[in-house]
N, C-alpha and C positions, 0 to 999 in steps of 0.2 A: 547356355554359356556361362560359365563359371567365373566369382565374384573379381579376380588375381585375372580371368582374362578381360572383363570389360576395364579392370584400372589400367591394364597394361594399355588397352587400343584410347582408350583416354589420353593417357598420357600422350603416348606416340603422335595422335591427332593434333594433341597441341604443339607436340616438336614441330611435325612438320606443318603444320600451318602459322607458327611464331615466326617458321626459317624461312618459310616465299614472304611472309608479310616483309620479313627484315629488308630482303634483297627488295623490294621494291620501294620500302618507302625510304631508303638509305641515302635516297640524292638529295633531300632532303636535308638541310647541315641547322639546326635547333642551336638557341641559347637554355644553358642551364646557370642560374644564377647557385654559387653556394658559399656561405660566409662572405657576401663581399665580393666574391670571384665569379669569373663569369666565364664560362666553358662550352665553346664551339665543336657541337660534336652531333654526328646523322640522327636521323632521327630513330635511326633503327636501334640507337644503343639499350634500349627498355624489352624489346621484342628480344634481343642477341643474346641481350644477359640471361632475360628466363630459359632459353635452351640448355643453357648450364646447370641450372635450377633444376629441372627437367631429370637429364639426363644424370645428376649424380642422385634424387629419388630413386628409378630405377634403375640405376648400379647397385643402391643398398639394398633392396629388394629382391631384386631376378639377376641382380651380376654381369662380369663383367661381358660376355660372349649374347645377351640380349640388345646390351646398351651400344655395343661394336656396331651390331646388326643393322642398329637404329641410326648411328648415324653413316651408313654407309647406304641406309634406304633414303636420307635425309639429300646427300651430295647427289645420289642418283636424282631423286626430284629437283634439286634445285640447276639440277644440269636440264634437266627437261623445261622447267618450267620458263627459265632463260631462254634455251631456242625457241619456244611458243611465242616470247616474248619479242623476241626477236623476229620470228616470222611474221607476226601480227603487224610490226612495223614496215614491214619491209612489201607487205600484200597491198595492193591498188585500194583505198579510198574510194566508199560509194561519192557520186557529181557535188550528191546533197550534203556530204558530210566533211564539217570546214576546221576541223579538229586535228589536223596531223602535225603540223610543229608542237603545235599542246604536247601530244600525244610521249610523240619521241622525244622532247626535251627531258618529261617527268622519266620516263621507261626502258630512255634510249640510253644506258648508259656504254661507254665505251666500251671493247673489250679487254684493253688491262684493267681495268676497276672492277670487273665482272670474273675474270683471274686471277686479281688479288684476293677476291672473296673466298671462293672456293679451294684456293692451296691453303691461305687464312681459315676457314672452317674448318678443312679434312686434319689438318697437323693439330689445329689447338684442341677440339674437340676429340680427336685421337690419346691427345698428349691425356686430357682432361678425366678419362675413362680410368690410364693408366695409373694414372700419380693415385687416384680417389682408390683404387685399389694396392696397391702399394700399399700407403697408410694404412689400412683398414686391417692389411693382414699385419705390421708393424705392431699396431696400437690392440689386435686381436680382437676386432671388431667392435672396440671403444671409441668413446670422444667421435661422434659421428659431424660433431661443431668444425672440428681440426682439418679432417678429409677434405667436409666442406668444402670452407674457407680457402684452404691450401690450393687445396687441385682449382679450384675454378680463379682463384688470384692469379696464377703462376700463368694458368693455359688462357686466362683474359689477357696476359700480359703479350704471351705469345701470339694469339689471333690480331691483337692491338700492331705492334711492331713488324708483323708479319707485311700483314694489309698495308699499313701506311708506307709504307716502304715500297713494296714493291707498285702501287699505283699512284703515289707521290714522289717520289725521287727524282730528283732533276725537272718538275714540276712546278712546286713550291716550296720557298726557303723555311728554312724552324722545322722541319720534319718531326726532330725532337720535341718540341713542345708539341707540336700538333699531339703524338703519340702519351705524353706524361698527360695534356694533359683529357686526352679520349679514354683513358687507364683512368684515371682518378674516379670518372663517374663511374666508367663500370665497376670499380672495385669497390666504391659506398653501395652498387647497388647488390654487388656478392656479400656484402657483409650481411647487406637489412634480410636476405633471403632467406638465413638457417632457419628462421623461428618455420618458415612455409616449410623448408625441408622435414623438419622435425613434425611436425603435424599432419603434414601427407602421410610420412613414416607409419606415426602409428595409425592414424586411420585406415588403411591400406593393410597393415598386418592384423590388426583388429580383425577386422572384415576377413582375411582370409585363414585367421583363428576360426573366428567361427563357423565359417564353411568349410574347415576339417574337421571341427568337431558336432559339429551336425553330420556331416559324412557318416563318420564314426559311432555314432548314437543309430544309426539307422541301419549298418552293417550289423551292430550286435542285436537287433532287434529281432533282423530278417534270420 
């Protein structure tokens, strides 16, 4: 297996893993304090934010088509995992197992929240890939920091707005405040991930070029 295939599989595995974990831990609401202000966000905020970091890295190295395919695979995986979790909840538990209620409380997100997450995911992730490559073309492949931050910032806003509106409209008051507070945390994470994107792109590109150079040398020797 070539190095670039190994890197792609590693990043794809991380993407799928983070996505599934985010869907599971999203039921817990945590408190994040920034500059004296407290923000109440799902525990999944970091895991899900990192999925955008990974798609930006893959977009930069492997292009739009492969990244869109990974987004689709992630969506299918989310649907399958949600279905399996629901199945695990409804299957009768063993008579000696007494944690059914806790299991349902933690993993049994209602259908509305599940659908909200799926819709927000597919729209925001596809938008992220599209906007990343739109900016890449406009800047002629330069200013990675610009397309990384702008595409993620807009996509995260779409994701937050769509999810909270579908999941909580008519259920809780002041959803506008909830949207802004969650988006503020996601935006901060997005700004902090730029060095990671640059580092990963540099490392992968350097190793891919080394592999290609080694192959050309071997071909010349033959």
